[in-house]
C-alpha positions as a Python dict, from the first residue, in 0.01 Angstrom:
ca = {
    (1, 'M'): (0, 0, 0),
    (2, 'D'): (123, -315, 95),
    (3, 'P'): (470, -294, 278),
    (4, 'R'): (585, -590, 34),
    (5, 'L'): (571, -356, -273),
    (6, 'V'): (796, -101, -113),
    (7, 'P'): (1081, -229, -288),
    (8, 'V'): (942, -346, -622),
    (9, 'L'): (783, -26, -647),
    (10, 'A'): (1124, 167, -551),
    (11, 'R'): (1224, 187, -954),
    (12, 'F'): (959, 401, -1012),
    (13, 'A'): (1155, 678, -825),
    (14, 'D'): (1421, 645, -1046),
    (15, 'A'): (1260, 571, -1373),
    (16, 'G'): (1133, 911, -1462),
    (17, 'T'): (775, 1024, -1520),
    (18, 'E'): (806, 1043, -1924),
    (19, 'S'): (785, 753, -2177),
    (20, 'P'): (1128, 690, -2359),
    (21, 'A'): (1140, 895, -2708),
    (22, 'D'): (1160, 490, -2848),
    (23, 'P'): (861, 318, -2794),
    (24, 'V'): (1004, 19, -2991),
    (25, 'A'): (1329, -4, -2736),
    (26, 'E'): (1072, 85, -2435),
    (27, 'R'): (867, -218, -2547),
    (28, 'A'): (1144, -436, -2570),
    (29, 'A'): (1281, -330, -2207),
    (30, 'E'): (950, -374, -2082),
    (31, 'L'): (934, -742, -2219),
    (32, 'A'): (1295, -806, -2048),
    (33, 'D'): (1151, -665, -1719),
    (34, 'V'): (891, -933, -1737),
    (35, 'G'): (1047, -1217, -1787),
    (36, 'T'): (1222, -1168, -1461),
    (37, 'M'): (906, -1170, -1278),
    (38, 'V'): (808, -1499, -1370),
    (39, 'G'): (808, -1730, -1042),
    (40, 'T'): (902, -1438, -813),
    (41, 'L'): (631, -1190, -860),
    (42, 'T'): (408, -1396, -1156),
    (43, 'R'): (320, -1740, -1170),
    (44, 'P'): (405, -1927, -1454),
    (45, 'V'): (141, -2074, -1698),
    (46, 'P'): (47, -2442, -1614),
    (47, 'S'): (111, -2703, -1825),
    (48, 'T'): (-238, -2806, -1865),
    (49, 'V'): (-292, -2518, -2087),
    (50, 'T'): (-156, -2527, -2438),
    (51, 'W'): (-114, -2175, -2631),
    (52, 'S'): (-66, -2085, -3007),
    (53, 'D'): (-12, -1747, -3187),
    (54, 'T'): (-160, -1703, -3486),
    (55, 'V'): (-394, -1405, -3699),
    (56, 'T'): (-729, -1351, -3727),
    (57, 'D'): (-817, -1397, -4131),
    (58, 'D'): (-1091, -1141, -4152),
    (59, 'D'): (-1035, -806, -4373),
    (60, 'V'): (-787, -685, -4063),
    (61, 'A'): (-487, -949, -4013),
    (62, 'V'): (-508, -916, -3612),
    (63, 'P'): (-230, -1117, -3414),
    (64, 'I'): (-392, -1301, -3133),
    (65, 'R'): (-264, -1560, -2866),
    (66, 'I'): (-513, -1806, -2783),
    (67, 'Y'): (-501, -2005, -2457),
    (68, 'T'): (-661, -2344, -2452),
    (69, 'P'): (-700, -2576, -2129),
    (70, 'S'): (-628, -2929, -2218),
    (71, 'R'): (-1002, -3078, -2102),
    (72, 'P'): (-1185, -3065, -2404),
    (73, 'G'): (-1477, -2831, -2484),
    (74, 'P'): (-1721, -2689, -2556),
    (75, 'R'): (-1618, -2379, -2272),
    (76, 'A'): (-1672, -2010, -2263),
    (77, 'A'): (-1416, -1768, -2398),
    (78, 'L'): (-1271, -1461, -2272),
    (79, 'V'): (-1125, -1198, -2544),
    (80, 'Y'): (-864, -1008, -2325),
    (81, 'A'): (-703, -684, -2406),
    (82, 'H'): (-362, -644, -2225),
    (83, 'G'): (-234, -306, -2063),
    (84, 'G'): (31, -55, -2090),
    (85, 'A'): (-99, 286, -2161),
    (86, 'W'): (-218, 181, -2564),
    (87, 'R'): (178, 224, -2615),
    (88, 'T'): (363, -74, -2477),
    (89, 'G'): (225, -425, -2377),
    (90, 'S'): (144, -757, -2593),
    (91, 'P'): (-8, -1077, -2540),
    (92, 'A'): (421, -1212, -2433),
    (93, 'T'): (395, -927, -2152),
    (94, 'T'): (37, -1076, -2016),
    (95, 'H'): (119, -1442, -2062),
    (96, 'E'): (101, -1563, -1738),
    (97, 'H'): (-175, -1349, -1621),
    (98, 'A'): (-378, -1498, -1975),
    (99, 'G'): (-272, -1874, -1917),
    (100, 'T'): (-317, -1878, -1544),
    (101, 'L'): (-679, -1717, -1629),
    (102, 'A'): (-738, -1995, -1890),
    (103, 'A'): (-603, -2298, -1661),
    (104, 'D'): (-817, -2168, -1325),
    (105, 'A'): (-1136, -2058, -1473),
    (106, 'D'): (-1125, -2352, -1795),
    (107, 'V'): (-1170, -2067, -2038),
    (108, 'V'): (-1029, -2020, -2402),
    (109, 'V'): (-856, -1698, -2400),
    (110, 'V'): (-822, -1494, -2678),
    (111, 'S'): (-503, -1224, -2645),
    (112, 'V'): (-536, -954, -2876),
    (113, 'D'): (-191, -776, -2953),
    (114, 'Y'): (-376, -499, -3064),
    (115, 'R'): (-192, -192, -3282),
    (116, 'L'): (-44, 62, -3043),
    (117, 'I'): (51, 452, -3050),
    (118, 'P'): (195, 665, -3138),
    (119, 'E'): (264, 429, -3462),
    (120, 'H'): (-96, 375, -3505),
    (121, 'P'): (-347, 645, -3338),
    (122, 'F'): (-656, 608, -3190),
    (123, 'P'): (-889, 357, -3287),
    (124, 'A'): (-661, 141, -3417),
    (125, 'G'): (-608, -48, -3113),
    (126, 'L'): (-1022, -41, -3058),
    (127, 'D'): (-1040, -156, -3378),
    (128, 'D'): (-825, -445, -3368),
    (129, 'V'): (-1005, -565, -3028),
    (130, 'W'): (-1327, -539, -3194),
    (131, 'H'): (-1235, -741, -3517),
    (132, 'A'): (-1087, -997, -3260),
    (133, 'L'): (-1418, -1018, -3079),
    (134, 'L'): (-1606, -1048, -3462),
    (135, 'W'): (-1335, -1354, -3538),
    (136, 'T'): (-1394, -1532, -3184),
    (137, 'A'): (-1791, -1540, -3202),
    (138, 'A'): (-1766, -1642, -3607),
    (139, 'H'): (-1486, -1929, -3516),
    (140, 'A'): (-1661, -2049, -3217),
    (141, 'D'): (-1655, -2403, -3336),
    (142, 'Q'): (-1293, -2418, -3427),
    (143, 'L'): (-1186, -2286, -3067),
    (144, 'G'): (-1416, -2536, -2904),
    (145, 'I'): (-1653, -2279, -2748),
    (146, 'D'): (-2007, -2143, -2713),
    (147, 'P'): (-2045, -1818, -2881),
    (148, 'H'): (-2336, -1711, -2647),
    (149, 'R'): (-2052, -1745, -2347),
    (150, 'I'): (-1785, -1512, -2462),
    (151, 'A'): (-1633, -1245, -2272),
    (152, 'V'): (-1463, -920, -2318),
    (153, 'G'): (-1193, -820, -2069),
    (154, 'G'): (-862, -643, -1998),
    (155, 'S'): (-612, -443, -1768),
    (156, 'S'): (-586, -90, -1755),
    (157, 'A'): (-564, 16, -2106),
    (158, 'G'): (-683, -294, -2202),
    (159, 'G'): (-985, -279, -1949),
    (160, 'N'): (-1054, 83, -2146),
    (161, 'L'): (-1096, -96, -2460),
    (162, 'A'): (-1272, -386, -2321),
    (163, 'A'): (-1561, -115, -2210),
    (164, 'A'): (-1535, 61, -2527),
    (165, 'V'): (-1612, -277, -2746),
    (166, 'C'): (-1898, -376, -2533),
    (167, 'L'): (-2054, -31, -2592),
    (168, 'R'): (-1994, -90, -2996),
    (169, 'A'): (-2151, -430, -2969),
    (170, 'R'): (-2420, -314, -2845),
    (171, 'D'): (-2481, 15, -3065),
    (172, 'E'): (-2361, -176, -3357),
    (173, 'G'): (-2525, -502, -3303),
    (174, 'G'): (-2200, -726, -3239),
    (175, 'P'): (-2195, -1080, -3138),
    (176, 'P'): (-2372, -1121, -2771),
    (177, 'I'): (-2112, -1069, -2482),
    (178, 'A'): (-2163, -1283, -2174),
    (179, 'L'): (-1932, -1049, -1899),
    (180, 'Q'): (-1722, -743, -1933),
    (181, 'L'): (-1441, -804, -1683),
    (182, 'L'): (-1270, -493, -1624),
    (183, 'E'): (-912, -484, -1405),
    (184, 'A'): (-778, -171, -1321),
    (185, 'A'): (-951, -34, -1603),
    (186, 'V'): (-917, 354, -1714),
    (187, 'L'): (-1280, 437, -1776),
    (188, 'D'): (-1258, 794, -1798),
    (189, 'L'): (-921, 1024, -1960),
    (190, 'R'): (-1034, 1329, -1758),
    (191, 'R'): (-855, 1253, -1446),
    (192, 'D'): (-1054, 1446, -1195),
    (193, 'T'): (-1123, 1185, -929),
    (194, 'P'): (-1044, 1185, -563),
    (195, 'S'): (-845, 886, -616),
    (196, 'W'): (-624, 1089, -872),
    (197, 'D'): (-585, 1343, -594),
    (198, 'E'): (-475, 1070, -369),
    (199, 'A'): (-217, 959, -603),
    (200, 'R'): (-89, 1277, -729),
    (201, 'R'): (-32, 1352, -328),
    (202, 'D'): (90, 1052, -186),
    (203, 'L'): (250, 805, -489),
    (204, 'P'): (338, 1131, -698),
    (205, 'P'): (606, 895, -922),
    (206, 'L'): (292, 635, -1012),
    (207, 'A'): (41, 904, -1098),
    (208, 'A'): (290, 1110, -1305),
    (209, 'I'): (370, 790, -1510),
    (210, 'L'): (-4, 690, -1581),
    (211, 'D'): (-107, 1043, -1658),
    (212, 'D'): (178, 1065, -1928),
    (213, 'G'): (32, 737, -2054),
    (214, 'L'): (-347, 939, -2088),
    (215, 'S'): (-213, 1242, -2210),
    (216, 'R'): (-21, 1052, -2514),
    (217, 'Y'): (-365, 863, -2585),
    (218, 'V'): (-528, 1176, -2598),
    (219, 'A'): (-232, 1352, -2819),
    (220, 'S'): (-307, 1045, -3074),
    (221, 'G'): (-650, 1120, -3112),
    (222, 'A'): (-850, 993, -2858),
    (223, 'E'): (-1124, 1207, -2720),
    (224, 'P'): (-1153, 1242, -2331),
    (225, 'A'): (-1564, 1333, -2417),
    (226, 'D'): (-1588, 1019, -2636),
    (227, 'P'): (-1717, 727, -2493),
    (228, 'N'): (-1502, 531, -2691),
    (229, 'C'): (-1222, 692, -2559),
    (230, 'S'): (-1386, 729, -2197),
    (231, 'P'): (-1645, 488, -2129),
    (232, 'L'): (-1786, 708, -1829),
    (233, 'A'): (-1874, 953, -2073),
    (234, 'A'): (-2161, 782, -2240),
    (235, 'V'): (-2463, 938, -2154),
    (236, 'D'): (-2695, 581, -2174),
    (237, 'L'): (-2503, 259, -2019),
    (238, 'H'): (-2863, 63, -2064),
    (239, 'D'): (-2858, -295, -2195),
    (240, 'L'): (-2490, -365, -2173),
    (241, 'P'): (-2342, -708, -2058),
    (242, 'P'): (-2266, -762, -1663),
    (243, 'A'): (-1969, -670, -1544),
    (244, 'V'): (-1712, -736, -1272),
    (245, 'L'): (-1466, -479, -1183),
    (246, 'L'): (-1140, -494, -998),
    (247, 'A'): (-966, -161, -883),
    (248, 'G'): (-663, -164, -638),
    (249, 'E'): (-731, 85, -320),
    (250, 'A'): (-370, 261, -422),
    (251, 'D'): (-458, 311, -770),
    (252, 'P'): (-527, 645, -947),
    (253, 'L'): (-789, 494, -1133),
    (254, 'R'): (-952, 322, -832),
    (255, 'D'): (-1303, 569, -863),
    (256, 'D'): (-1298, 510, -1216),
    (257, 'S'): (-1435, 166, -1137),
    (258, 'V'): (-1621, 263, -842),
    (259, 'R'): (-1838, 535, -1066),
    (260, 'Y'): (-1866, 298, -1331),
    (261, 'A'): (-1990, 48, -1137),
    (262, 'D'): (-2277, 288, -970),
    (263, 'R'): (-2390, 397, -1366),
    (264, 'L'): (-2405, 36, -1458),
    (265, 'G'): (-2604, -56, -1185),
    (266, 'A'): (-2843, 281, -1199),
    (267, 'A'): (-2878, 165, -1573),
    (268, 'G'): (-3005, -183, -1471),
    (269, 'V'): (-2681, -387, -1547),
    (270, 'R'): (-2569, -627, -1327),
    (271, 'A'): (-2263, -458, -1185),
    (272, 'A'): (-2023, -617, -931),
    (273, 'L'): (-1744, -417, -777),
    (274, 'Q'): (-1415, -538, -582),
    (275, 'L'): (-1172, -297, -408),
    (276, 'F'): (-834, -447, -291),
    (277, 'P'): (-655, -304, -27),
    (278, 'G'): (-263, -259, -59),
    (279, 'I'): (-306, -306, -426),
    (280, 'V'): (-103, -50, -642),
    (281, 'H'): (-187, -33, -1033),
    (282, 'G'): (16, -251, -1234),
    (283, 'T'): (56, -506, -939),
    (284, 'E'): (-256, -669, -923),
    (285, 'N'): (-89, -968, -1072),
    (286, 'F'): (207, -1015, -845),
    (287, 'V'): (43, -1347, -714),
    (288, 'E'): (374, -1519, -556),
    (289, 'L'): (433, -1173, -361),
    (290, 'M'): (148, -1093, -202),
    (291, 'P'): (-208, -1299, -75),
    (292, 'I'): (-397, -1028, -183),
    (293, 'A'): (-339, -1048, -567),
    (294, 'Q'): (-429, -1410, -507),
    (295, 'D'): (-748, -1267, -370),
    (296, 'W'): (-723, -1058, -690),
    (297, 'H'): (-689, -1356, -948),
    (298, 'R'): (-932, -1572, -760),
    (299, 'T'): (-1211, -1328, -821),
    (300, 'C'): (-1115, -1302, -1208),
    (301, 'V'): (-1148, -1704, -1170),
    (302, 'A'): (-1476, -1700, -1027),
    (303, 'A'): (-1640, -1424, -1269),
    (304, 'L'): (-1511, -1656, -1577),
    (305, 'R'): (-1655, -1995, -1391),
    (306, 'A'): (-1944, -1824, -1340),
    (307, 'L'): (-2024, -1836, -1749),
    (308, 'V'): (-1937, -2210, -1737),
    (309, 'A'): (-2234, -2434, -1841),
    (310, 'R'): (-2333, -2720, -1633),
    (311, 'P'): (-2112, -2978, -1743),
    (312, 'D'): (-2259, -3302, -1842),
    (313, 'A'): (-2050, -3490, -1543),
    (314, 'D'): (-2267, -3686, -1327),
    (315, 'V'): (-2290, -3562, -1000),
    (316, 'S'): (-2612, -3784, -874),
    (317, 'G'): (-2421, -4031, -698),
    (318, 'I'): (-2220, -3748, -495),
    (319, 'P'): (-2297, -3797, -123),
    (320, 'P'): (-2514, -3503, -17),
    (321, 'E'): (-2234, -3432, 280),
    (322, 'V'): (-1956, -3365, -21),
    (323, 'V'): (-2205, -3128, -207),
    (324, 'G'): (-2230, -2934, 131),
    (325, 'L'): (-1820, -2893, 156),
    (326, 'V'): (-1793, -2809, -214),
    (327, 'S'): (-2051, -2539, -127),
    (328, 'G'): (-1883, -2425, 160),
    (329, 'A'): (-1578, -2339, -46),
    (330, 'G'): (-1842, -2214, -299),
    (331, 'L'): (-1819, -1890, -491),
    (332, 'T'): (-1539, -1726, -237),
    (333, 'R'): (-1257, -1978, -327),
    (334, 'G'): (-952, -1933, -150),
    (335, 'V'): (-1072, -1836, 198),
    (336, 'L'): (-1012, -2201, 371),
    (337, 'F'): (-677, -2222, 119),
    (338, 'E'): (-532, -1904, 258),
    (339, 'H'): (-567, -1987, 608),
    (340, 'L'): (-401, -2355, 517),
    (341, 'G'): (-124, -2200, 298),
    (342, 'V'): (-223, -2386, -11),
    (343, 'P'): (-140, -2218, -335),
    (344, 'A'): (-411, -2087, -564),
    (345, 'A'): (-322, -2338, -814),
    (346, 'G'): (-330, -2586, -605),
    (347, 'E'): (-677, -2553, -462),
    (348, 'D'): (-881, -2766, -701),
    (349, 'A'): (-649, -3101, -689),
    (350, 'L'): (-685, -3070, -307),
    (351, 'I'): (-1036, -3063, -327),
    (352, 'T'): (-1091, -3340, -566),
    (353, 'T'): (-819, -3549, -402),
    (354, 'T'): (-983, -3498, -47),
    (355, 'L'): (-1326, -3546, -123),
    (356, 'G'): (-1316, -3810, -375),
    (357, 'I'): (-1448, -3639, -704),
    (358, 'T'): (-1347, -3538, -1017),
    (359, 'S'): (-1235, -3225, -1196),
    (360, 'E'): (-1543, -3244, -1411),
    (361, 'Q'): (-1784, -3313, -1107),
    (362, 'L'): (-1642, -3012, -933),
    (363, 'A'): (-1682, -2799, -1239),
    (364, 'A'): (-2061, -2923, -1246),
    (365, 'L'): (-2143, -2853, -889),
    (366, 'R'): (-1968, -2518, -922),
    (367, 'A'): (-2203, -2415, -1207),
    (368, 'G'): (-2519, -2558, -1027),
    (369, 'F'): (-2433, -2314, -724),
    (370, 'V'): (-2402, -2010, -982),
    (371, 'A'): (-2684, -2094, -1145),
    (372, 'D'): (-2879, -2182, -838),
    (373, 'V'): (-2797, -1830, -694),
    (374, 'G'): (-2981, -1626, -998),
    (375, 'H'): (-3254, -1876, -1011),
    (376, 'A'): (-3340, -1835, -632),
    (377, 'A'): (-3335, -1475, -644),
    (378, 'D'): (-3561, -1490, -916),
    (379, 'K'): (-3814, -1705, -720),
    (380, 'L'): (-3777, -1516, -405),
    (381, 'L'): (-3867, -1193, -575),
    (382, 'T'): (-4223, -1384, -701),
    (383, 'D'): (-4343, -1318, -328),
    (384, 'P'): (-4486, -995, -311),
    (385, 'A'): (-4429, -965, 51),
    (386, 'F'): (-4045, -1010, 6),
    (387, 'A'): (-4059, -794, -282),
    (388, 'A'): (-4214, -485, -41),
    (389, 'A'): (-3940, -565, 212),
    (390, 'L'): (-3687, -556, -10),
    (391, 'D'): (-3825, -203, -123),
    (392, 'R'): (-3809, -108, 241),
    (393, 'L'): (-3419, -146, 271),
    (394, 'P'): (-3228, 153, 387),
    (395, 'F'): (-2973, 92, 91),
    (396, 'A'): (-2984, 378, -224),
    (397, 'P'): (-2869, 290, -583),
    (398, 'G'): (-2503, 359, -595),
    (399, 'E'): (-2406, 265, -247),
    (400, 'R'): (-2170, -20, -134),
    (401, 'I'): (-2217, -296, 133),
    (402, 'A'): (-1950, -466, 306),
    (403, 'V'): (-2033, -798, 466),
    (404, 'V'): (-1810, -882, 758),
    (405, 'G'): (-1887, -1277, 829),
    (406, 'D'): (-1843, -1622, 887),
    (407, 'S'): (-1828, -1909, 713),
    (408, 'L'): (-2258, -1878, 705),
    (409, 'S'): (-2166, -1590, 457),
    (410, 'A'): (-1950, -1744, 248),
    (411, 'A'): (-2119, -2056, 147),
    (412, 'A'): (-2200, -2075, -224),
    (413, 'N'): (-2570, -2066, -162),
    (414, 'S'): (-2532, -1809, 161),
    (415, 'W'): (-2790, -1545, 218),
    (416, 'A'): (-2513, -1255, 151),
    (417, 'N'): (-2477, -1403, -225),
    (418, 'L'): (-2832, -1421, -235),
    (419, 'L'): (-2852, -1081, -121),
    (420, 'A'): (-2571, -951, -341),
    (421, 'E'): (-2735, -1069, -639),
    (422, 'L'): (-3055, -883, -556),
    (423, 'L'): (-2926, -563, -487),
    (424, 'G'): (-2702, -557, -811),
    (425, 'R'): (-3005, -538, -959),
    (426, 'R'): (-3118, -231, -763),
    (427, 'G'): (-2764, -63, -886),
    (428, 'I'): (-2633, -161, -502),
    (429, 'T'): (-2309, -320, -503),
    (430, 'V'): (-2208, -554, -199),
    (431, 'L'): (-1794, -564, -195),
    (432, 'N'): (-1720, -895, -51),
    (433, 'R'): (-1868, -1169, 131),
    (434, 'A'): (-1544, -1289, 300),
    (435, 'V'): (-1504, -1482, 622),
    (436, 'S'): (-1296, -1235, 835),
    (437, 'G'): (-1131, -1474, 1097),
    (438, 'R'): (-1185, -1742, 1334),
    (439, 'T'): (-1295, -1525, 1608),
    (440, 'T'): (-1407, -1135, 1655),
    (441, 'T'): (-1015, -1098, 1786),
    (442, 'E'): (-944, -1201, 1400),
    (443, 'T'): (-1141, -946, 1240),
    (444, 'I'): (-1049, -644, 1436),
    (445, 'S'): (-689, -726, 1325),
    (446, 'V'): (-797, -757, 901),
    (447, 'F'): (-1101, -500, 969),
    (448, 'G'): (-895, -201, 806),
    (449, 'R'): (-895, -407, 476),
    (450, 'T'): (-1263, -368, 486),
    (451, 'L'): (-1290, -5, 578),
    (452, 'A'): (-1023, 72, 266),
    (453, 'M'): (-1303, -15, 64),
    (454, 'D'): (-1459, 292, 142),
    (455, 'P'): (-1820, 124, 174),
    (456, 'D'): (-2156, 324, 295),
    (457, 'W'): (-2264, 27, 467),
    (458, 'I'): (-2094, -268, 694),
    (459, 'L'): (-2310, -564, 798),
    (460, 'L'): (-2133, -712, 1087),
    (461, 'M'): (-2268, -1099, 1113),
    (462, 'I'): (-2006, -1247, 1361),
    (463, 'G'): (-1971, -1398, 1696),
    (464, 'A'): (-2058, -1750, 1646),
    (465, 'N'): (-1696, -1883, 1646),
    (466, 'D'): (-1622, -1705, 1961),
    (467, 'V'): (-1825, -1932, 2169),
    (468, 'R'): (-1735, -2223, 1967),
    (469, 'R'): (-1575, -2459, 2198),
    (470, 'H'): (-1273, -2693, 2163),
    (471, 'G'): (-1110, -2974, 2297),
    (472, 'T'): (-1268, -3277, 2388),
    (473, 'R'): (-1168, -3287, 2797),
    (474, 'T'): (-1182, -2865, 2872),
    (475, 'G'): (-1458, -2764, 2636),
    (476, 'V'): (-1325, -2438, 2637),
    (477, 'R'): (-1481, -2155, 2439),
    (478, 'Q'): (-1261, -1940, 2210),
    (479, 'L'): (-1385, -1574, 2373),
    (480, 'S'): (-1572, -1507, 2689),
    (481, 'L'): (-1890, -1292, 2607),
    (482, 'A'): (-1745, -978, 2763),
    (483, 'E'): (-1456, -1029, 2497),
    (484, 'S'): (-1723, -1100, 2230),
    (485, 'V'): (-1939, -763, 2322),
    (486, 'R'): (-1619, -586, 2359),
    (487, 'N'): (-1484, -692, 2053),
    (488, 'L'): (-1796, -586, 1831),
    (489, 'G'): (-1767, -245, 2025),
    (490, 'E'): (-1433, -195, 1930),
    (491, 'L'): (-1529, -273, 1554),
    (492, 'R'): (-1800, -2, 1562),
    (493, 'R'): (-1557, 248, 1688),
    (494, 'M'): (-1303, 157, 1447),
    (495, 'A'): (-1567, 226, 1158),
    (496, 'A'): (-1698, 533, 1334),
    (497, 'E'): (-1327, 715, 1352),
    (498, 'N'): (-1214, 571, 1008),
    (499, 'S'): (-1520, 557, 785),
    (500, 'R'): (-1825, 689, 683),
    (501, 'A'): (-2020, 376, 694),
    (502, 'R'): (-2333, 270, 919),
    (503, 'V'): (-2275, -63, 1083),
    (504, 'V'): (-2531, -287, 1161),
    (505, 'T'): (-2458, -562, 1394),
    (506, 'I'): (-2654, -883, 1361),
    (507, 'P'): (-2591, -1167, 1569),
    (508, 'S'): (-2554, -1491, 1394),
    (509, 'H'): (-2818, -1743, 1448),
    (510, 'P'): (-2769, -2088, 1598),
    (511, 'V'): (-2557, -2256, 1363),
    (512, 'I'): (-2670, -2625, 1461),
    (513, 'D'): (-2884, -2909, 1369),
    (514, 'P'): (-3070, -3044, 1701),
    (515, 'A'): (-2955, -3376, 1594),
    (516, 'R'): (-2607, -3259, 1640),
    (517, 'I'): (-2647, -3139, 2028),
    (518, 'E'): (-2588, -3437, 2189),
    (519, 'Q'): (-2274, -3572, 1944),
    (520, 'N'): (-2104, -3176, 2021),
    (521, 'R'): (-2166, -3177, 2420),
    (522, 'A'): (-2049, -3536, 2449),
    (523, 'A'): (-1727, -3453, 2239),
    (524, 'G'): (-1694, -3108, 2377),
    (525, 'T'): (-1637, -2987, 2032),
    (526, 'F'): (-1839, -2674, 1833),
    (527, 'W'): (-2135, -2499, 1904),
    (528, 'L'): (-2363, -2552, 2182),
    (529, 'V'): (-2725, -2384, 2137),
    (530, 'E'): (-2761, -2255, 2473),
    (531, 'D'): (-2401, -2097, 2394),
    (532, 'L'): (-2547, -1926, 2093),
    (533, 'D'): (-2866, -1829, 2262),
    (534, 'E'): (-2700, -1668, 2551),
    (535, 'A'): (-2480, -1474, 2304),
    (536, 'R'): (-2718, -1344, 2075),
    (537, 'R'): (-2921, -1203, 2418),
    (538, 'V'): (-2616, -1074, 2517),
    (539, 'I'): (-2520, -880, 2201),
    (540, 'V'): (-2865, -781, 2114),
    (541, 'E'): (-2898, -635, 2483),
    (542, 'S'): (-2559, -449, 2465),
    (543, 'I'): (-2479, -357, 2121),
    (544, 'P'): (-2670, -39, 2033),
    (545, 'D'): (-2912, -94, 1699),
    (546, 'A'): (-2827, -468, 1677),
    (547, 'L'): (-3083, -662, 1491),
    (548, 'D'): (-3212, -973, 1641),
    (549, 'V'): (-3324, -1187, 1347),
    (550, 'H'): (-3449, -1508, 1539),
    (551, 'A'): (-3800, -1425, 1554),
    (552, 'G'): (-3798, -1469, 1166),
    (553, 'I'): (-3638, -1837, 1159),
    (554, 'D'): (-3805, -2184, 1217),
    (555, 'P'): (-3569, -2469, 1140),
    (556, 'G'): (-3763, -2732, 1040),
    (557, 'P'): (-3620, -3041, 856),
    (558, 'G'): (-3498, -2917, 576),
    (559, 'Y'): (-3316, -2611, 719),
    (560, 'W'): (-2970, -2761, 787),
    (561, 'A'): (-2714, -2856, 521),
    (562, 'P'): (-2587, -3226, 524),
    (563, 'D'): (-2318, -3096, 785),
    (564, 'G'): (-2558, -2987, 1048),
    (565, 'V'): (-2372, -2692, 1133),
    (566, 'H'): (-2501, -2481, 852),
    (567, 'P'): (-2781, -2380, 695),
    (568, 'S'): (-2892, -2540, 337),
    (569, 'A'): (-3014, -2362, 67),
    (570, 'E'): (-3330, -2360, 208),
    (571, 'G'): (-3191, -2245, 514),
    (572, 'Q'): (-3015, -1957, 373),
    (573, 'Q'): (-3309, -1811, 207),
    (574, 'Q'): (-3496, -1863, 524),
    (575, 'L'): (-3230, -1637, 692),
    (576, 'L'): (-3215, -1380, 409),
    (577, 'R'): (-3557, -1325, 449),
    (578, 'A'): (-3524, -1295, 814),
    (579, 'I'): (-3258, -1057, 768),
    (580, 'V'): (-3418, -810, 525),
    (581, 'D'): (-3740, -781, 711),
    (582, 'A'): (-3491, -674, 993),
    (583, 'L'): (-3316, -440, 804),
    (584, 'G'): (-3597, -303, 680),
    (585, 'N'): (-3670, -164, 1034),
    (586, 'V'): (-3348, -3, 1112),
    (587, 'P'): (-3348, 301, 1289),
    (588, 'A'): (-3355, 672, 1108),
    (589, 'A'): (-3067, 743, 1318),
    (590, 'V'): (-2852, 449, 1177),
    (591, 'R'): (-2971, 521, 812),
    (592, 'R'): (-2859, 892, 868),
    (593, 'G'): (-2519, 753, 950),
}
């Protein structure tokens, strides 16, 4: 658990483990409590979003709150269900989260004020979210949205309702749903997973509170074996919308998301799962307190941005080097800005001001990157040799892979994002493509976060920054080769002692255009090819089972991005081919762990 949460969660120890007898008083107290968090734990709704309360105008009048970004549409939409154990909560209690999602992802958010237990037993709340979805699709023109780009999402109990609505839409021929965004969702009322056991042992007050909430839902008529109540109980998960699932490490519900992602993938549904170290249930939106909560928010934003169609903004005149820089931030927004201390709210403004492009052009470039990853994956699969190489990979459906890499792995068109897209179609989840620090020494300090995700495999593709030079006169390397090898060995030791993951080390390839060699040599900065070649050779010789992918790389004229130090989209695909070929030859001892 993130230590910054200790004083915040101290109230759990004193609040008791059962809900008050009067639900109306409980809801009023919760709303007052939420109001005290704005600006200290949660982020206020940006002024670029307007919101209004209304009701649906079909046979069932459901109260809703609509958040609309200031820029003109049409855009994607999110039908959002709040949390609160089906007993408390409202659009007012999740006002900040819904409003910031609308602003940062540039989507219309329809937040549903569904009916609550005990006054309205199951399935009243589920029916209300369903009617809100139908209303949103029917009023797409009025809302300024594309009816084919509607997502359904929610947190905790709301995530449960969102997943159940997706099942209903499939079975009853409902509106097309482009995405299910499930945040810390309740997906199984049976509560028999290891994460529940851990919470009962390590966080008994929190576990008891959640247990009480689920028990009350069951008492209201929700049947644990009914997929409308426990989506994990569904026998058939085929033909559901793509899913993005977020779960906290210290959450009794963590394994609900893990199991649902595994089953969705096995059913051929694209499912991305991300686990967040240190997050306790109900604290995932404390973006003003915890950097990891900002990562949670960015993940939600990235998922919703992926729904955004390529805008009409003209990007033809943008210099290639600027396109490359935007690609470097790409789908993993916030990595650079976290290092610089830039808050999430200021990221886009900093990018557009620094690079001299408009917000519309930035959105157009990002939408293109998202589409390009899917298109590139489709194209790669048309190559029989590459498809056969994928079949030889040692990963099994349901397994989870963590990529520990540098900026080479985090770019929008990176080999890691392509691998995630390809493996996701096979029921295999790539947990993260995060930049892990400027050197392997920094990687060691944050490696516990990767281990906490409990991956089955860890792909270590780091070390290039260790041999990066700096200083125009000294030309000093950041780490010696001996230090790099020692650090890589320490990472493998940490994985062996603290996880069940199988570790594969892949030395980073020479990330430099030959045209830049003399420039770098004169300045004494960045990377020199001979340094990288030596590092690769020593790592391959010193690290057991290290994979040398360099034989499969032939960096021709189209290989490099405009910055001269990272591969282009074509180069990243070539790198992916080499990595896939090498992984197919992973020794049996590593495969068995």
